[in-house]
C-alpha positions as a Markdown table, in Angstrom:
| # | Residue | x | y | z |
|---|---|---|---|---|
| 1 | Met | 10.9 | -82.7 | -44.3 |
| 2 | Ile | 10.3 | -79.5 | -42.2 |
| 3 | Ser | 8.5 | -81.7 | -39.7 |
| 4 | Gln | 11.8 | -83.5 | -39.1 |
| 5 | Leu | 13.6 | -80.4 | -37.8 |
| 6 | Arg | 12.2 | -80.4 | -34.3 |
| 7 | Pro | 12.9 | -84.1 | -33.7 |
| 8 | Ser | 16.4 | -83.8 | -35.2 |
| 9 | Leu | 17.2 | -80.8 | -33.0 |
| 10 | Leu | 15.9 | -82.7 | -29.9 |
| 11 | Ala | 17.9 | -85.8 | -30.9 |
| 12 | Asn | 21.0 | -83.7 | -31.4 |
| 13 | Ala | 20.4 | -82.2 | -27.9 |
| 14 | Ala | 19.9 | -85.6 | -26.3 |
| 15 | Phe | 23.0 | -87.1 | -28.0 |
| 16 | Ser | 25.1 | -84.1 | -27.1 |
| 17 | Ala | 23.9 | -84.2 | -23.5 |
| 18 | Ala | 24.5 | -87.9 | -23.2 |
| 19 | Ser | 28.0 | -87.8 | -24.8 |
| 20 | Gly | 28.9 | -84.7 | -22.8 |
| 21 | Ala | 27.7 | -86.2 | -19.5 |
| 22 | Leu | 29.8 | -89.3 | -20.2 |
| 23 | Met | 32.9 | -87.2 | -20.8 |
| 24 | Leu | 32.2 | -85.2 | -17.7 |
| 25 | Ile | 31.5 | -88.2 | -15.4 |
| 26 | Ala | 34.1 | -90.7 | -16.8 |
| 27 | Pro | 36.7 | -88.8 | -18.8 |
| 28 | Ser | 39.4 | -91.4 | -17.9 |
| 29 | Thr | 37.3 | -94.3 | -19.2 |
| 30 | Val | 36.6 | -92.4 | -22.5 |
| 31 | Ser | 40.2 | -91.5 | -22.7 |
| 32 | Gly | 41.1 | -95.2 | -22.4 |
| 33 | Trp | 38.7 | -96.1 | -25.1 |
| 34 | Leu | 40.4 | -93.7 | -27.4 |
| 35 | Gly | 43.9 | -94.8 | -26.3 |
| 36 | Leu | 44.9 | -91.3 | -25.4 |
| 37 | Asp | 45.7 | -89.6 | -22.1 |
| 38 | Ile | 43.4 | -86.6 | -22.6 |
| 39 | Ala | 40.9 | -86.8 | -19.7 |
| 40 | Gly | 41.2 | -83.1 | -19.0 |
| 41 | Trp | 40.4 | -82.2 | -22.6 |
| 42 | Leu | 37.5 | -84.7 | -22.7 |
| 43 | Arg | 36.1 | -83.1 | -19.6 |
| 44 | Leu | 36.2 | -79.7 | -21.3 |
| 45 | Phe | 34.7 | -81.1 | -24.5 |
| 46 | Gly | 32.0 | -82.7 | -22.4 |
| 47 | Leu | 31.2 | -79.4 | -20.8 |
| 48 | Val | 30.9 | -77.9 | -24.3 |
| 49 | Leu | 28.6 | -80.7 | -25.5 |
| 50 | Val | 26.3 | -80.3 | -22.4 |
| 51 | Gly | 26.3 | -76.5 | -23.1 |
| 52 | His | 25.3 | -77.2 | -26.7 |
| 53 | Ala | 22.4 | -79.4 | -25.6 |
| 54 | Leu | 21.2 | -76.8 | -23.1 |
| 55 | Leu | 21.5 | -74.0 | -25.8 |
| 56 | Ile | 19.3 | -76.0 | -28.2 |
| 57 | Val | 16.7 | -76.6 | -25.5 |
| 58 | Phe | 16.8 | -73.0 | -24.4 |
| 59 | Leu | 16.7 | -71.4 | -27.9 |
| 60 | Leu | 14.2 | -73.7 | -29.6 |
| 61 | Pro | 11.1 | -72.2 | -28.0 |
| 62 | Arg | 12.5 | -68.6 | -28.3 |
| 63 | Leu | 13.8 | -68.7 | -31.8 |
| 64 | Gly | 11.5 | -71.2 | -33.4 |
| 65 | Val | 12.4 | -74.4 | -35.1 |
| 66 | Arg | 13.6 | -73.0 | -38.4 |
| 67 | Arg | 16.0 | -70.4 | -36.9 |
| 68 | Ser | 17.2 | -72.9 | -34.3 |
| 69 | Ala | 17.9 | -75.5 | -37.0 |
| 70 | Gln | 19.8 | -72.9 | -39.1 |
| 71 | Leu | 22.1 | -72.0 | -36.2 |
| 72 | Asn | 22.6 | -75.6 | -35.1 |
| 73 | Leu | 23.5 | -76.6 | -38.6 |
| 74 | Leu | 26.1 | -73.9 | -38.7 |
| 75 | Ala | 27.5 | -75.3 | -35.5 |
| 76 | Ile | 27.5 | -79.0 | -36.4 |
| 77 | Ala | 28.1 | -79.1 | -40.1 |
| 78 | Pro | 32.0 | -79.2 | -39.9 |
| 79 | Tyr | 31.9 | -81.8 | -37.1 |
| 80 | Pro | 31.8 | -85.0 | -39.1 |
| 81 | Phe | 34.7 | -83.7 | -41.3 |
| 82 | Leu | 36.7 | -82.9 | -38.1 |
| 83 | Met | 36.1 | -86.4 | -36.8 |
| 84 | Ile | 37.3 | -87.9 | -40.1 |
| 85 | Ala | 40.4 | -85.7 | -40.0 |
| 86 | Val | 41.2 | -86.7 | -36.4 |
| 87 | Val | 41.2 | -90.4 | -37.4 |
| 88 | Ala | 43.0 | -89.8 | -40.7 |
| 89 | Ala | 45.7 | -87.8 | -38.9 |
| 90 | Gly | 46.3 | -90.7 | -36.6 |
| 91 | Leu | 45.4 | -88.8 | -33.5 |
| 92 | Val | 43.4 | -91.8 | -32.2 |
| 93 | Glu | 45.5 | -95.0 | -32.3 |
| 94 | Arg | 43.1 | -97.6 | -30.9 |
| 95 | Ser | 40.6 | -99.3 | -33.3 |
| 96 | Leu | 37.9 | -98.9 | -30.7 |
| 97 | Gly | 38.5 | -95.2 | -30.4 |
| 98 | Gln | 38.6 | -94.7 | -34.2 |
| 99 | Gly | 35.3 | -96.5 | -34.5 |
| 100 | Leu | 33.8 | -94.4 | -31.7 |
| 101 | Val | 35.1 | -91.1 | -33.2 |
| 102 | Leu | 33.8 | -92.1 | -36.7 |
| 103 | Ala | 30.4 | -93.3 | -35.4 |
| 104 | Asp | 30.1 | -90.0 | -33.5 |
| 105 | Gly | 30.8 | -88.0 | -36.6 |
| 106 | Ala | 28.4 | -90.2 | -38.6 |
| 107 | Ile | 25.5 | -89.6 | -36.1 |
| 108 | Ile | 26.0 | -85.9 | -36.1 |
| 109 | Gly | 26.5 | -85.9 | -39.9 |
| 110 | Ala | 23.1 | -87.7 | -40.2 |
| 111 | Val | 21.5 | -85.0 | -38.0 |
| 112 | Ala | 23.1 | -82.3 | -40.1 |
| 113 | Val | 21.7 | -83.9 | -43.3 |
| 114 | Val | 18.2 | -84.1 | -41.9 |
| 115 | Gln | 18.3 | -80.5 | -40.8 |
| 116 | Ala | 19.8 | -79.3 | -44.1 |
| 117 | Leu | 17.1 | -81.2 | -46.1 |
| 118 | Gly | 14.4 | -79.8 | -43.8 |
| 119 | Leu | 15.6 | -76.3 | -44.2 |
| 120 | Arg | 15.9 | -76.7 | -47.9 |
| 121 | Asp | 12.3 | -78.0 | -48.2 |
| 122 | His | 11.1 | -75.2 | -46.0 |
| 123 | Ala | 12.8 | -72.6 | -48.2 |
| 124 | Ala | 11.2 | -74.2 | -51.3 |
| 125 | Asp | 7.8 | -74.1 | -49.7 |
| 126 | Arg | 8.2 | -70.4 | -49.0 |
| 127 | His | 9.4 | -69.6 | -52.4 |
| 128 | Pro | 7.6 | -71.7 | -55.0 |
| 129 | Gln | 8.9 | -71.5 | -58.5 |
| 130 | Thr | 6.6 | -70.4 | -61.3 |
| 131 | Ala | 6.4 | -72.4 | -64.5 |
């Protein structure tokens, strides 16, 4: 599973960059999908997502796959739960928006699971248990 770390980091960077760019370029459209008037907040969140993508791409060759995955996992692990909480709290009223928020959380949750499993397998390979 350690071989899945680099592709999952790059997938996370690509998804963050695409989502962030959409929020930067068309915040009013995304705001409409959500049924909320938060274009300014979406623009800010888009900037954060693009920054996250750039950080992954910048740090990956400098820190290596394992360390980059550890740091990224710390950053993204709470995200799926936050997206569930946003929908459960009724902060997104439109069904389309709820679906988008939950799908976004599910995608990042899947990336987090792949990274957690890869890191766990890497740790097990480094510290084999004796019988």
